[in-house]
LUMDRENFI-238259 format. One record per atom (N, C-alpha, C): residue number from 0; x, y, z; atom name; residue in three letters. Coordinates in pm, whole numbers. Example, Ala and Ser with C-alpha at 12.3 -4.5 7.8 and 13.67 -1.06 7.14 Angstrom:
   k     px     py     pz  a   r
   0   1319   -569    780  N Ala
   0   1230   -450    780 CA Ala
   0   1320   -330    780  C Ala
   1   1285   -225    708  N Ser
   1   1367   -106    714 CA Ser
   1   1290      3    787  C Ser
REM end
This chain:
   k     px     py     pz  a   r
   0  22426   3562  29635  N Met
   0  22349   3439  29636 CA Met
   0  22347   3380  29777  C Met
   1  22228   3357  29830  N Lys
   1  22216   3297  29963 CA Lys
   1  22229   3145  29952  C Lys
   2  22291   3085  30053  N Phe
   2  22310   2940  30053 CA Phe
   2  22294   2887  30195  C Phe
   3  22278   2755  30204  N Thr
   3  22273   2686  30333 CA Thr
   3  22364   2564  30325  C Thr
   4  22454   2551  30422  N Lys
   4  22540   2433  30431 CA Lys
   4  22466   2327  30513  C Lys
   5  22459   2203  30459  N Met
   5  22392   2093  30528 CA Met
   5  22478   1967  30513  C Met
   6  22454   1871  30603  N Gln
   6  22528   1746  30596 CA Gln
   6  22441   1629  30642  C Gln
   7  22463   1516  30577  N Gly
   7  22400   1391  30618 CA Gly
   7  22507   1288  30642  C Gly
   8  22529   1250  30768  N Ala
   8  22636   1158  30806 CA Ala
   8  22772   1207  30759  C Ala
   9  22790   1340  30760  N Gly
   9  22918   1399  30722 CA Gly
   9  22936   1425  30574  C Gly
  10  22843   1380  30492  N Asn
  10  22846   1407  30348 CA Asn
  10  22786   1545  30328  C Asn
  11  22871   1647  30311  N Asp
  11  22827   1787  30318 CA Asp
  11  22819   1852  30181  C Asp
  12  22712   1929  30162  N Tyr
  12  22690   2002  30038 CA Tyr
  12  22643   2143  30069  C Tyr
  13  22661   2230  29970  N Ile
  13  22607   2365  29978 CA Ile
  13  22477   2365  29900  C Ile
  14  22370   2412  29965  N Tyr
  14  22235   2408  29907 CA Tyr
  14  22189   2549  29873  C Tyr
  15  22128   2562  29756  N Val
  15  22074   2691  29712 CA Val
  15  21925   2674  29688  C Val
  16  21846   2759  29754  N Asp
  16  21700   2757  29743 CA Asp
  16  21659   2834  29618  C Asp
  17  21627   2759  29513  N Cys
  17  21587   2822  29387 CA Cys
  17  21437   2845  29380  C Cys
  18  21366   2822  29490  N Phe
  18  21229   2872  29504 CA Phe
  18  21234   3022  29531  C Phe
  19  21336   3066  29606  N Ala
  19  21343   3204  29653 CA Ala
  19  21433   3292  29567  C Ala
  20  21516   3231  29483  N Gln
  20  21610   3307  29400 CA Gln
  20  21634   3232  29271  C Gln
  21  21683   3301  29168  N Pro
  21  21702   3235  29038 CA Pro
  21  21809   3127  29043  C Pro
  22  21799   3032  28950  N Val
  22  21906   2934  28934 CA Val
  22  22034   3009  28898  C Val
  23  22144   2984  28967  N Pro
  23  22268   3058  28939 CA Pro
  23  22318   3033  28797  C Pro
  24  22394   3128  28745  N Glu
  24  22458   3112  28616 CA Glu
  24  22586   3030  28632  C Glu
  25  22626   2963  28525  N Asn
  25  22752   2888  28523 CA Asn
  25  22765   2796  28644  C Asn
  26  22666   2708  28661  N Val
  26  22659   2624  28781 CA Val
  26  22783   2535  28797  C Val
  27  22837   2472  28693  N Pro
  27  22960   2392  28713 CA Pro
  27  23075   2474  28769  C Pro
  28  23095   2596  28718  N Asp
  28  23201   2683  28771 CA Asp
  28  23174   2719  28916  C Asp
  29  23048   2750  28946  N Leu
  29  23010   2784  29083 CA Leu
  29  23035   2665  29176  C Leu
  30  22999   2545  29131  N Ala
  30  23018   2425  29214 CA Ala
  30  23165   2407  29249  C Ala
  31  23254   2425  29152  N Arg
  31  23397   2409  29179 CA Arg
  31  23446   2514  29278  C Arg
  32  23403   2639  29260  N Ala
  32  23452   2748  29345 CA Ala
  32  23397   2738  29487  C Ala
  33  23268   2717  29500  N Ile
  33  23206   2720  29632 CA Ile
  33  23238   2595  29714  C Ile
  34  23270   2484  29647  N Ser
  34  23302   2358  29716 CA Ser
  34  23444   2355  29769  C Ser
  35  23529   2444  29721  N Asp
  35  23670   2443  29761 CA Asp
  35  23682   2464  29912  C Asp
  36  23751   2374  29980  N Arg
  36  23757   2378  30126 CA Arg
  36  23859   2480  30178  C Arg
  37  23939   2538  30089  N His
  37  24035   2641  30130 CA His
  37  23993   2781  30088  C His
  38  23936   2792  29967  N Phe
  38  23904   2924  29913 CA Phe
  38  23754   2946  29896  C Phe
  39  23673   2846  29926  N Gly
  39  23528   2858  29914 CA Gly
  39  23459   2829  30046  C Gly
  40  23333   2790  30038  N Val
  40  23259   2751  30158 CA Val
  40  23308   2616  30207  C Val
  41  23333   2526  30113  N Gly
  41  23378   2391  30145 CA Gly
  41  23265   2291  30148  C Gly
  42  23278   2186  30068  N Gly
  42  23175   2083  30064 CA Gly
  42  23207   1979  29960  C Gly
  43  23127   1873  29959  N Asp
  43  23143   1767  29860 CA Asp
  43  23077   1803  29727  C Asp
  44  23009   1918  29723  N Gly
  44  22947   1962  29600 CA Gly
  44  22839   2065  29626  C Gly
  45  22762   2092  29523  N Leu
  45  22656   2194  29524 CA Leu
  45  22524   2128  29486  C Leu
  46  22419   2159  29561  N Ile
  46  22286   2106  29531 CA Ile
  46  22187   2221  29520  C Ile
  47  22114   2223  29410  N Leu
  47  22009   2323  29389 CA Leu
  47  21875   2261  29426  C Leu
  48  21796   2334  29504  N Ile
  48  21660   2292  29541 CA Ile
  48  21564   2374  29457  C Ile
  49  21504   2309  29357  N Cys
  49  21426   2380  29255 CA Cys
  49  21279   2339  29258  C Cys
  50  21191   2426  29209  N Pro
  50  21051   2386  29193 CA Pro
  50  21038   2270  29095  C Pro
  51  20934   2189  29114  N Ser
  51  20908   2076  29027 CA Ser
  51  20759   2070  28996  C Ser
  52  20727   2036  28872  N Glu
  52  20586   2020  28835 CA Glu
  52  20530   1887  28884  C Glu
  53  20619   1794  28919  N Asn
  53  20575   1659  28951 CA Asn
  53  20599   1617  29095  C Asn
  54  20665   1701  29173  N Ala
  54  20701   1664  29310 CA Ala
  54  20703   1789  29396  C Ala
  55  20735   1772  29524  N Asp
  55  20742   1886  29615 CA Asp
  55  20862   1974  29585  C Asp
  56  20968   1915  29530  N Ala
  56  21087   1990  29490 CA Ala
  56  21171   1902  29399  C Ala
  57  21264   1965  29328  N Glu
  57  21361   1892  29246 CA Glu
  57  21500   1916  29300  C Glu
  58  21579   1811  29309  N Met
  58  21719   1821  29348 CA Met
  58  21806   1815  29224  C Met
  59  21893   1914  29208  N Arg
  59  21994   1912  29102 CA Arg
  59  22129   1913  29169  C Arg
  60  22208   1807  29146  N Met
  60  22333   1788  29218 CA Met
  60  22454   1804  29128  C Met
  61  22558   1872  29183  N Phe
  61  22685   1890  29112 CA Phe
  61  22798   1854  29208  C Phe
  62  22890   1772  29158  N Asn
  62  23005   1731  29238 CA Asn
  62  23103   1846  29255  C Asn
  63  23202   1823  29342  N Ala
  63  23300   1928  29370 CA Ala
  63  23383   1964  29247  C Ala
  64  23392   1874  29149  N Asp
  64  23467   1906  29027 CA Asp
  64  23379   1972  28920  C Asp
  65  23253   2000  28953  N Gly
  65  23162   2067  28861 CA Gly
  65  23078   1974  28776  C Gly
  66  23108   1845  28778  N Ser
  66  23029   1749  28701 CA Ser
  66  22894   1726  28768  C Ser
  67  22794   1694  28689  N Ser
  67  22661   1669  28744 CA Ser
  67  22647   1521  28780  C Ser
  68  22557   1491  28873  N Ser
  68  22533   1354  28915 CA Ser
  68  22383   1330  28918  C Ser
  69  22346   1205  28895  N Glu
  69  22204   1172  28884 CA Glu
  69  22134   1167  29019  C Glu
  70  22209   1132  29125  N Met
  70  22143   1104  29252 CA Met
  70  22242   1118  29366  C Met
  71  22192   1154  29483  N Cys
  71  22273   1161  29605 CA Cys
  71  22182   1126  29722  C Cys
  72  22209   1012  29786  N Gly
  72  22122    966  29895 CA Gly
  72  22126   1055  30017  C Gly
  73  22246   1097  30059  N Asn
  73  22255   1188  30173 CA Asn
  73  22202   1326  30135  C Asn
  74  22228   1368  30013  N Gly
  74  22182   1498  29968 CA Gly
  74  22031   1509  29964  C Gly
  75  21964   1403  29919  N Ile
  75  21819   1411  29906 CA Ile
  75  21750   1413  30042  C Ile
  76  21814   1351  30144  N Arg
  76  21759   1362  30280 CA Arg
  76  21767   1507  30327  C Arg
  77  21878   1573  30298  N Cys
  77  21893   1713  30338 CA Cys
  77  21797   1804  30262  C Cys
  78  21773   1773  30134  N Val
  78  21673   1849  30058 CA Val
  78  21537   1839  30125  C Val
  79  21500   1717  30166  N Ala
  79  21372   1698  30233 CA Ala
  79  21365   1778  30362  C Ala
  80  21473   1777  30440  N Lys
  80  21476   1855  30564 CA Lys
  80  21458   2004  30535  C Lys
  81  21530   2053  30433  N Tyr
  81  21518   2195  30399 CA Tyr
  81  21376   2229  30357  C Tyr
  82  21317   2145  30272  N Val
  82  21181   2171  30223 CA Val
  82  21081   2178  30338  C Val
  83  21096   2088  30436  N Tyr
  83  21005   2087  30551 CA Tyr
  83  21037   2202  30647  C Tyr
  84  21161   2211  30690  N Asp
  84  21198   2310  30793 CA Asp
  84  21178   2452  30748  C Asp
  85  21191   2478  30616  N His
  85  21179   2615  30563 CA His
  85  21042   2639  30499  C His
  86  20948   2551  30532  N Asp
  86  20806   2571  30497 CA Asp
  86  20777   2572  30347  C Asp
  87  20859   2504  30269  N Leu
  87  20827   2491  30126 CA Leu
  87  20717   2387  30105  C Leu
  88  20716   2285  30191  N Ala
  88  20608   2186  30193 CA Ala
  88  20609   2124  30333  C Ala
  89  20510   2158  30413  N Arg
  89  20510   2117  30554 CA Arg
  89  20435   1985  30570  C Arg
  90  20493   1878  30512  N Arg
  90  20435   1744  30522 CA Arg
  90  20543   1645  30561  C Arg
  91  20503   1542  30634  N Glu
  91  20601   1444  30681 CA Glu
  91  20624   1332  30580  C Glu
  92  20554   1338  30467  N Asn
  92  20581   1249  30354 CA Asn
  92  20596   1336  30230  C Asn
  93  20715   1335  30173  N Leu
  93  20745   1423  30060 CA Leu
  93  20784   1342  29938  C Leu
  94  20772   1406  29823  N Lys
  94  20822   1352  29697 CA Lys
  94  20925   1450  29643  C Lys
  95  21045   1399  29615  N Ile
  95  21152   1481  29562 CA Ile
  95  21196   1422  29428  C Ile
  96  21211   1509  29329  N Glu
  96  21254   1466  29196 CA Glu
  96  21405   1480  29183  C Glu
  97  21467   1382  29119  N Ser
  97  21610   1388  29090 CA Ser
  97  21636   1318  28957  C Ser
  98  21688   1391  28862  N Ala
  98  21719   1337  28728 CA Ala
  98  21598   1268  28667  C Ala
  99  21481   1328  28684  N Gly
  99  21358   1275  28625 CA Gly
  99  21292   1164  28703  C Gly
 100  21352   1122  28812  N Lys
 100  21297   1015  28894 CA Lys
 100  21236   1075  29021  C Lys
 101  21119   1026  29061  N Ile
 101  21050   1076  29180 CA Ile
 101  21074    979  29295  C Ile
 102  21127   1030  29406  N Leu
 102  21152    947  29523 CA Leu
 102  21059    986  29636  C Leu
 103  21013    887  29713  N Asp
 103  20929    907  29829 CA Asp
 103  21015    911  29955  C Asp
 104  20991   1010  30040  N Leu
 104  21068   1026  30161 CA Leu
 104  20975   1041  30282  C Leu
 105  21007    971  30389  N Glu
 105  20930    975  30513 CA Glu
 105  21016   1045  30619  C Glu
 106  20962   1152  30677  N Leu
 106  21039   1236  30767 CA Leu
 106  21009   1204  30913  C Leu
 107  21113   1203  30995  N Ser
 107  21098   1193  31141 CA Ser
 107  21123   1331  31199  C Ser
 108  21019   1389  31259  N Val
 108  21022   1527  31304 CA Val
 108  21022   1533  31456  C Val
 109  21111   1616  31512  N Gln
 109  21115   1640  31656 CA Gln
 109  21122   1789  31681  C Gln
 110  21030   1838  31765  N Asn
 110  21026   1981  31799 CA Asn
 110  21018   2069  31674  C Asn
 111  20944   2022  31575  N Gly
 111  20920   2103  31456 CA Gly
 111  21029   2099  31351  C Gly
 112  21134   2018  31373  N Leu
 112  21245   2010  31278 CA Leu
 112  21272   1864  31242  C Leu
 113  21313   1842  31119  N Val
 113  21344   1708  31072 CA Val
 113  21476   1661  31131  C Val
 114  21477   1540  31188  N Glu
 114  21597   1480  31244 CA Glu
 114  21651   1367  31157  C Glu
 115  21560   1281  31109  N Lys
 115  21598   1168  31026 CA Lys
 115  21502   1158  30908  C Lys
 116  21547   1091  30803  N Val
 116  21465   1074  30684 CA Val
 116  21482    931  30633  C Val
 117  21371    868  30600  N Arg
 117  21374    736  30536 CA Arg
 117  21340    756  30388  C Arg
 118  21429    709  30302  N Val
 118  21417    731  30158 CA Val
 118  21391    598  30087  C Val
 119  21289    596  30003  N Asp
 119  21270    483  29913 CA Asp
 119  21361    506  29793  C Asp
 120  21472    434  29790  N Met
 120  21572    454  29686 CA Met
 120  21535    385  29555  C Met
 121  21426    307  29557  N Gly
 121  21382    238  29436 CA Gly
 121  21454    106  29416  C Gly
 122  21438     50  29298  N Glu
 122  21497    -79  29266 CA Glu
 122  21641    -63  29219  C Glu
 123  21730   -148  29266  N Pro
 123  21867   -144  29214 CA Pro
 123  21872   -189  29069  C Pro
 124  21964   -131  28994  N Ile
 124  21986   -171  28855 CA Ile
 124  22107   -263  28852  C Ile
 125  22087   -385  28801  N Leu
 125  22192   -487  28805 CA Leu
 125  22243   -526  28667  C Leu
 126  22174   -484  28560  N Gln
 126  22219   -517  28425 CA Gln
 126  22344   -435  28391  C Gln
 127  22448   -503  28347  N Ala
 127  22578   -440  28325 CA Ala
 127  22568   -318  28234  C Ala
 128  22495   -330  28123  N Glu
 128  22490   -221  28026 CA Glu
 128  22413   -100  28078  C Glu
 129  22329   -119  28181  N Lys
 129  22252     -7  28236 CA Lys
 129  22320     57  28355  C Lys
 130  22424     -6  28410  N Ile
 130  22490     51  28529 CA Ile
 130  22560    184  28500  C Ile
 131  22643    204  28398  N Pro
 131  22690    107  28299 CA Pro
 131  22833     60  28331  C Pro
 132  22860    -65  28289  N Thr
 132  22994   -120  28295 CA Thr
 132  23010   -221  28183  C Thr
 133  23133   -235  28135  N Thr
 133  23161   -334  28031 CA Thr
 133  23212   -465  28090  C Thr
 134  23215   -475  28223  N Leu
 134  23248   -604  28284 CA Leu
 134  23142   -705  28243  C Leu
 135  23186   -821  28202  N Ser
 135  23096   -912  28129 CA Ser
 135  23036  -1020  28217  C Ser
 136  22936   -982  28296  N Ser
 136  22851  -1080  28366 CA Ser
 136  22724  -1008  28409  C Ser
 137  22617  -1083  28426  N Asn
 137  22490  -1026  28468 CA Asn
 137  22425  -1116  28572  C Asn
 138  22415  -1075  28698  N Pro
 138  22468   -949  28749 CA Pro
 138  22620   -952  28761  C Pro
 139  22679   -834  28776  N Val
 139  22824   -824  28795 CA Val
 139  22851   -844  28944  C Val
 140  22864   -968  28986  N Ala
 140  22880  -1001  29128 CA Ala
 140  23006  -1084  29148  C Ala
 141  23094  -1035  29235  N Asp
 141  23223  -1100  29260 CA Asp
 141  23295  -1129  29129  C Asp
 142  23299  -1027  29043  N Thr
 142  23365  -1036  28913 CA Thr
 142  23504   -973  28923  C Thr
 143  23600  -1028  28853  N Thr
 143  23738   -978  28860 CA Thr
 143  23752   -847  28782  C Thr
 144  23803   -745  28851  N Leu
 144  23841   -619  28788 CA Leu
 144  23993   -613  28790  C Leu
 145  24054   -617  28672  N Ala
 145  24200   -616  28662 CA Ala
 145  24250   -472  28660  C Ala
 146  24322   -433  28764  N Leu
 146  24384   -302  28773 CA Leu
 146  24533   -317  28741  C Leu
 147  24605   -207  28717  N Pro
 147  24745   -218  28675 CA Pro
 147  24834   -304  28765  C Pro
 148  24812   -299  28897  N Asp
 148  24902   -374  28986 CA Asp
 148  24831   -472  29078  C Asp
 149  24701   -495  29056  N Cys
 149  24630   -594  29137 CA Cys
 149  24496   -628  29072  C Cys
 150  24437   -736  29118  N Asn
 150  24302   -774  29077 CA Asn
 150  24209   -762  29197  C Asn
 151  24088   -713  29173  N Leu
 151  23988   -701  29278 CA Leu
 151  23864   -777  29237  C Leu
 152  23799   -840  29334  N Gln
 152  23667   -897  29311 CA Gln
 152  23564   -789  29342  C Gln
 153  23483   -752  29244  N Val
 153  23392   -640  29261 CA Val
 153  23249   -680  29224  C Val
 154  23156   -606  29281  N Thr
 154  23014   -620  29249 CA Thr
 154  22962   -482  29211  C Thr
 155  22895   -473  29097  N Cys
 155  22852   -344  29043 CA Cys
 155  22701   -329  29051  C Cys
 156  22658   -212  29096  N Val
 156  22516   -182  29116 CA Val
 156  22494    -35  29080  C Val
 157  22382     -5  29017  N Ser
 157  22341    134  29001 CA Ser
 157  22221    161  29090  C Ser
 158  22229    273  29164  N Met
 158  22115    321  29242 CA Met
 158  22070    455  29184  C Met
 159  22071    462  29050  N Gly
 159  22050    589  28981 CA Gly
 159  22182    650  28941  C Gly
 160  22290    609  29007  N Asn
 160  22427    640  28968 CA Asn
 160  22512    515  28991  C Asn
 161  22624    501  28920  N Pro
 161  22697    374  28918 CA Pro
 161  22789    355  29038  C Pro
 162  22795    231  29089  N His
 162  22879    196  29202 CA His
 162  22953     66  29176  C His
 163  23077     62  29224  N Cys
 163  23161    -57  29216 CA Cys
 163  23203    -92  29359  C Cys
 164  23155   -204  29410  N Val
 164  23174   -243  29551 CA Val
 164  23280   -351  29561  C Val
 165  23381   -327  29645  N Ala
 165  23484   -427  29671 CA Ala
 165  23484   -462  29819  C Ala
 166  23462   -588  29853  N Phe
 166  23469   -634  29991 CA Phe
 166  23615   -668  30021  C Phe
 167  23667   -609  30130  N Val
 167  23809   -621  30163 CA Val
 167  23825   -667  30307  C Val
 168  23948   -709  30341  N Gln
 168  23975   -758  30476 CA Gln
 168  23997   -646  30576  C Gln
 169  24037   -529  30529  N Gly
 169  24061   -416  30618 CA Gly
 169  24059   -286  30540  C Gly
 170  24026   -176  30608  N Leu
 170  24015    -46  30544 CA Leu
 170  24127     45  30592  C Leu
 171  24195    110  30498  N Asp
 171  24296    209  30536 CA Asp
 171  24306    314  30426  C Asp
 172  24374    424  30458  N Asp
 172  24385    535  30364 CA Asp
 172  24454    493  30234  C Asp
 173  24559    413  30246  N Ala
 173  24634    374  30127 CA Ala
 173  24546    300  30027  C Ala
 174  24463    209  30079  N Leu
 174  24373    134  29992 CA Leu
 174  24275    226  29921  C Leu
 175  24207    311  29997  N Val
 175  24102    396  29940 CA Val
 175  24160    501  29846  C Val
 176  24268    566  29889  N His
 176  24320    679  29812 CA His
 176  24402    635  29691  C His
 177  24452    511  29693  N Thr
 177  24525    460  29577 CA Thr
 177  24432    394  29476  C Thr
 178  24349    302  29524  N Leu
 178  24262    228  29432 CA Leu
 178  24136    307  29394  C Leu
 179  24091    396  29482  N Gly
 179  23969    471  29454 CA Gly
 179  23971    545  29321  C Gly
 180  24070    632  29298  N Pro
 180  24074    705  29170 CA Pro
 180  24098    614  29051  C Pro
 181  24170    503  29071  N Arg
 181  24192    410  28960 CA Arg
 181  24061    344  28918  C Arg
 182  23983    303  29018  N Ile
 182  23854    241  28986 CA Ile
 182  23760    344  28923  C Ile
 183  23756    465  28980  N Glu
 183  23667    570  28928 CA Glu
 183  23687    590  28778  C Glu
 184  23812    588  28734  N Asn
 184  23845    620  28595 CA Asn
 184  23880    498  28511  C Asn
 185  23851    378  28563  N Asp
 185  23883    257  28489 CA Asp
 185  23803    249  28358  C Asp
 186  23863    191  28257  N Arg
 186  23802    184  28124 CA Arg
 186  23672    104  28121  C Arg
 187  23650     20  28221  N His
 187  23528    -61  28224 CA His
 187  23405     19  28267  C His
 188  23424    148  28303  N Phe
 188  23313    231  28348 CA Phe
 188  23306    357  28262  C Phe
 189  23226    353  28156  N Pro
 189  23225    462  28057 CA Pro
 189  23181    597  28112  C Pro
 190  23104    597  28222  N Leu
 190  23061    724  28284 CA Leu
 190  23135    750  28415  C Leu
 191  23249    683  28433  N Arg
 191  23320    678  28561 CA Arg
 191  23231    607  28664  C Arg
 192  23281    592  28786  N Val
 192  23206    513  28883 CA Val
 192  23245    554  29025  C Val
 193  23153    535  29119  N Asn
 193  23181    551  29261 CA Asn
 193  23238    419  29313  C Asn
 194  23344    426  29392  N Ala
 194  23408    304  29442 CA Ala
 194  23384    290  29592  C Ala
 195  23328    174  29631  N Glu
 195  23304    144  29772 CA Glu
 195  23397     33  29818  C Glu
 196  23461     55  29933  N Phe
 196  23545    -46  29996 CA Phe
 196  23477    -85  30127  C Phe
 197  23454   -216  30145  N Val
 197  23366   -261  30254 CA Val
 197  23431   -373  30333  C Val
 198  23426   -357  30465  N Glu
 198  23470   -461  30558 CA Glu
 198  23347   -515  30629  C Glu
 199  23324   -645  30620  N Val
 199  23207   -707  30683 CA Val
 199  23238   -737  30829  C Val
 200  23153   -685  30919  N Ile
 200  23166   -715  31062 CA Ile
 200  23087   -840  31096  C Ile
 201  22962   -843  31051  N Asn
 201  22877   -962  31063 CA Asn
 201  22768   -949  30958  C Asn
 202  22672  -1038  30958  N Lys
 202  22569  -1041  30853 CA Lys
 202  22480   -917  30851  C Lys
 203  22479   -840  30960  N Asn
 203  22392   -723  30969 CA Asn
 203  22468   -593  30991  C Asn
 204  22600   -596  30970  N Glu
 204  22680   -479  31004 CA Glu
 204  22808   -477  30920  C Glu
 205  22835   -361  30857  N Val
 205  22957   -346  30777 CA Val
 205  23018   -209  30800  C Val
 206  23146   -197  30765  N Arg
 206  23213    -66  30759 CA Arg
 206  23236    -32  30612  C Arg
 207  23220     95  30578  N Gln
 207  23232    137  30438 CA Gln
 207  23311    265  30427  C Gln
 208  23399    271  30327  N Arg
 208  23460    396  30285 CA Arg
 208  23437    411  30136  C Arg
 209  23416    535  30093  N Thr
 209  23377    560  29953 CA Thr
 209  23467    664  29888  C Thr
 210  23509    630  29766  N Trp
 210  23574    727  29678 CA Trp
 210  23467    767  29576  C Trp
 211  23417    893  29588  N Glu
 211  23305    936  29504 CA Glu
 211  23354    994  29372  C Glu
 212  23285    956  29268  N Arg
 212  23309   1009  29135 CA Arg
 212  23297   1161  29137  C Arg
 213  23405   1230  29105  N Gly
 213  23401   1375  29096 CA Gly
 213  23426   1450  29224  C Gly
 214  23437   1379  29339  N Ser
 214  23456   1448  29466 CA Ser
 214  23570   1391  29550  C Ser
 215  23619   1271  29518  N Gly
 215  23719   1208  29602 CA Gly
 215  23654   1138  29721  C Gly
 216  23732   1109  29825  N Glu
 216  23672   1041  29939 CA Glu
 216  23577   1135  30014  C Glu
 217  23461   1083  30049  N Thr
 217  23363   1157  30128 CA Thr
 217  23337   1080  30258  C Thr
 218  23283   1149  30358  N Leu
 218  23259   1087  30487 CA Leu
 218  23142    990  30484  C Leu
 219  23057   1001  30383  N Ala
 219  22944    909  30369 CA Ala
 219  22894    915  30225  C Ala
 220  22825    809  30184  N Cys
 220  22762    806  30052 CA Cys
 220  22636    721  30064  C Cys
 221  22520    785  30049  N Gly
 221  22393    716  30067 CA Gly
 221  22361    617  29956  C Gly
 222  22383    659  29831  N Thr
 222  22362    565  29722 CA Thr
 222  22465    452  29729  C Thr
 223  22586    486  29777  N Gly
 223  22688    384  29793 CA Gly
 223  22650    283  29900  C Gly
 224  22597    330  30012  N Ala
 224  22552    239  30117 CA Ala
 224  22438    151  30068  C Ala
 225  22352    208  29984  N Ser
 225  22244    129  29924 CA Ser
 225  22300     20  29834  C Ser
 226  22399     57  29753  N Ala
 226  22464    -41  29665 CA Ala
 226  22535   -149  29746  C Ala
 227  22595   -112  29857  N Val
 227  22663   -208  29944 CA Val
 227  22564   -309  30001  C Val
 228  22447   -259  30042  N Cys
 228  22342   -348  30092 CA Cys
 228  22305   -452  29987  C Cys
 229  22285   -407  29864  N Val
 229  22249   -498  29754 CA Val
 229  22364   -594  29725  C Val
 230  22486   -542  29720  N Ala
 230  22603   -625  29689 CA Ala
 230  22624   -731  29796  C Ala
 231  22599   -696  29921  N Gly
 231  22615   -792  30029 CA Gly
 231  22519   -909  30016  C Gly
 232  22396   -879  29976  N Val
 232  22296   -985  29956 CA Val
 232  22332  -1070  29834  C Val
 233  22369  -1005  29724  N Leu
 233  22401  -1077  29600 CA Leu
 233  22516  -1176  29620  C Leu
 234  22611  -1140  29706  N Thr
 234  22729  -1224  29724 CA Thr
 234  22720  -1310  29851  C Thr
 235  22607  -1305  29921  N Gly
 235  22588  -1389  30038 CA Gly
 235  22663  -1344  30162  C Gly
 236  22710  -1221  30164  N Arg
 236  22789  -1173  30278 CA Arg
 236  22703  -1112  30388  C Arg
 237  22586  -1056  30352  N Thr
 237  22501   -990  30451 CA Thr
 237  22355  -1028  30431  C Thr
 238  22275   -995  30533  N Glu
 238  22131  -1009  30523 CA Glu
 238  22074   -887  30450  C Glu
 239  21943   -886  30434  N Arg
 239  21879   -776  30361 CA Arg
 239  21869   -648  30445  C Arg
 240  21879   -660  30575  N Arg
 240  21887   -542  30662 CA Arg
 240  22029   -531  30716  C Arg
 241  22087   -413  30702  N Val
 241  22226   -396  30744 CA Val
 241  22248   -253  30790  C Val
 242  22328   -238  30896  N Thr
 242  22374   -106  30939 CA Thr
 242  22511    -82  30879  C Thr
 243  22525     31  30812  N Val
 243  22650     66  30746 CA Val
 243  22719    176  30827  C Val
 244  22839    144  30877  N His
 244  22919    241  30953 CA His
 244  23010    315  30856  C His
 245  22990    447  30845  N Leu
 245  23071    531  30757 CA Leu
 245  23155    625  30843  C Leu
 246  23251    691  30784  N Leu
 246  23337    782  30860 CA Leu
 246  23256    892  30929  C Leu
 247  23144    933  30868  N Gly
 247  23065   1043  30923 CA Gly
 247  22945   1000  31005  C Gly
 248  22919    871  31018  N Gly
 248  22803    825  31094 CA Gly
 248  22746    697  31036  C Gly
 249  22629    660  31083  N Asp
 249  22566    533  31045 CA Asp
 249  22443    555  30959  C Asp
 250  22421    462  30866  N Leu
 250  22299    456  30786 CA Leu
 250  22240    317  30800  C Leu
 251  22107    310  30806  N Asp
 251  22036    183  30812 CA Asp
 251  21975    154  30675  C Asp
 252  22002     35  30622  N Leu
 252  21959     -3  30489 CA Leu
 252  21874   -129  30493  C Leu
 253  21778   -138  30402  N Glu
 253  21701   -260  30384 CA Glu
 253  21669   -278  30237  C Glu
 254  21699   -396  30183  N Trp
 254  21657   -433  30048 CA Trp
 254  21534   -521  30064  C Trp
 255  21418   -462  30040  N Asp
 255  21290   -528  30064 CA Asp
 255  21266   -638  29960  C Asp
 256  21244   -758  30009  N Glu
 256  21226   -872  29919 CA Glu
 256  21091   -868  29848  C Glu
 257  20991   -800  29908  N Thr
 257  20856   -801  29851 CA Thr
 257  20844   -712  29729  C Thr
 258  20907   -595  29731  N Asn
 258  20893   -503  29617 CA Asn
 258  21025   -470  29548  C Asn
 259  21135   -529  29597  N Asn
 259  21268   -512  29536 CA Asn
 259  21325   -372  29555  C Asn
 260  21263   -290  29642  N His
 260  21313   -154  29665 CA His
 260  21414   -154  29779  C His
 261  21508    -60  29772  N Val
 261  21604    -37  29879 CA Val
 261  21558     85  29959  C Val
 262  21557     71  30092  N Phe
 262  21518    181  30180 CA Phe
 262  21637    221  30266  C Phe
 263  21662    351  30273  N Met
 263  21774    405  30348 CA Met
 263  21724    503  30453  C Met
 264  21771    490  30577  N Thr
 264  21733    581  30684 CA Thr
 264  21859    642  30744  C Thr
 265  21859    775  30759  N Gly
 265  21976    841  30816 CA Gly
 265  21946    984  30854  C Gly
 266  22043   1051  30917  N Pro
 266  22024   1187  30967 CA Pro
 266  22036   1292  30858  C Pro
 267  21985   1410  30890  N Ala
 267  22002   1529  30804 CA Ala
 267  22017   1649  30897  C Ala
 268  22123   1727  30878  N Lys
 268  22153   1838  30968 CA Lys
 268  22182   1965  30889  C Lys
 269  22133   2078  30941  N Glu
 269  22169   2208  30886 CA Glu
 269  22286   2263  30965  C Glu
 270  22390   2310  30895  N Val
 270  22512   2355  30962 CA Val
 270  22513   2507  30979  C Val
 271  22502   2579  30867  N Phe
 271  22497   2725  30875 CA Phe
 271  22447   2780  30742  C Phe
 272  22412   2907  30741  N Ser
 272  22372   2977  30619 CA Ser
 272  22460   3097  30598  C Ser
 273  22466   3141  30471  N Gly
 273  22549   3256  30440 CA Gly
 273  22515   3314  30306  C Gly
 274  22601   3401  30257  N Glu
 274  22580   3463  30126 CA Glu
 274  22710   3459  30048  C Glu
 275  22701   3408  29925  N Trp
 275  22816   3396  29837 CA Trp
 275  22820   3516  29744  C Trp
 276  22934   3585  29736  N Pro
 276  22940   3705  29651 CA Pro
 276  22930   3671  29504  C Pro
 277  22877   3762  29427  N Gly
 277  22871   3744  29283 CA Gly
 277  22743   3683  29236  C Gly
REM end
C-alpha cells in the first residue's frame, strides 16, 4: 500500500490515495499499526483520500487508536494540498467531503504547489445535546466541570467534532497530560471529547495545547483552534479574529459575524512518501 506522510502545523497523518488504489482492509487495525511512532510510520492517525459523488474528494479520518473521527481541520488542509499537487483536481477552490459535510477550501499556490489553505469550517454547534455534552447550560460557556481533584471552567463547542475549552493562566506538560485524558473520558461527554487548554496573550492572540480524543497530545488541532476562537468570543476573552500559537505552528482564525461561519487559515506540507507492507 502506497502512502504519503503530511503535516499541518505539526499535526501529522498518513494519507492513502484511494483514487489510485483500493480502500485498505481492516482500517482501524491499519490506523493503529501505521500510526505507531516506534514500530510504524508514525503519526497522529490515518486519513483516506477517497472519491466523492458530491465533492472533489472525501476525507475519511482515523485516530491513532483506530477510532474514527468526523473532522480534522489540519487534515483537510493537507487533503486539499494532495488533491491539487497530485492533479486529482487542479483548482484553487476545492470542495472536500467529511462525514457527509461538504467544506469549501481556498488554496494559496506558489510555484505550482499549495502552501496554505483557508477552510470554511462552517457554523459552530453550541447546543449542549448536539455537541454532545450533558453539562447543563446553553451555550456551555464558562461552565463548571467537576473533575476528581479540581474544578475547571470550560466552554464546549462542536466544529463537527466535540471540544472542551479551558482558559488557564499557564500551560505546562503536567496540566495537559494529567487533565487531558480525564476530560477526554469524562462522563459528561458521551462520545468522548477533545480538550483544549488556552492561555490568552491579548484579544487577538492566544497559546493553545490540545489533548485529542483518540490520539493524545498533538502539535496542533485545527478544529480545536476553531473552537477556541468561538469560545474566546463567547466568554469575552478575544475578538473574532485571533492568531492561535500551537506547538507546531500558527493558525489564523476568524468567526465571521455576518454568516456565523468560522474560517481557518494555515499551512499544509508533504513530508515523504513510501510503501507499507501487506
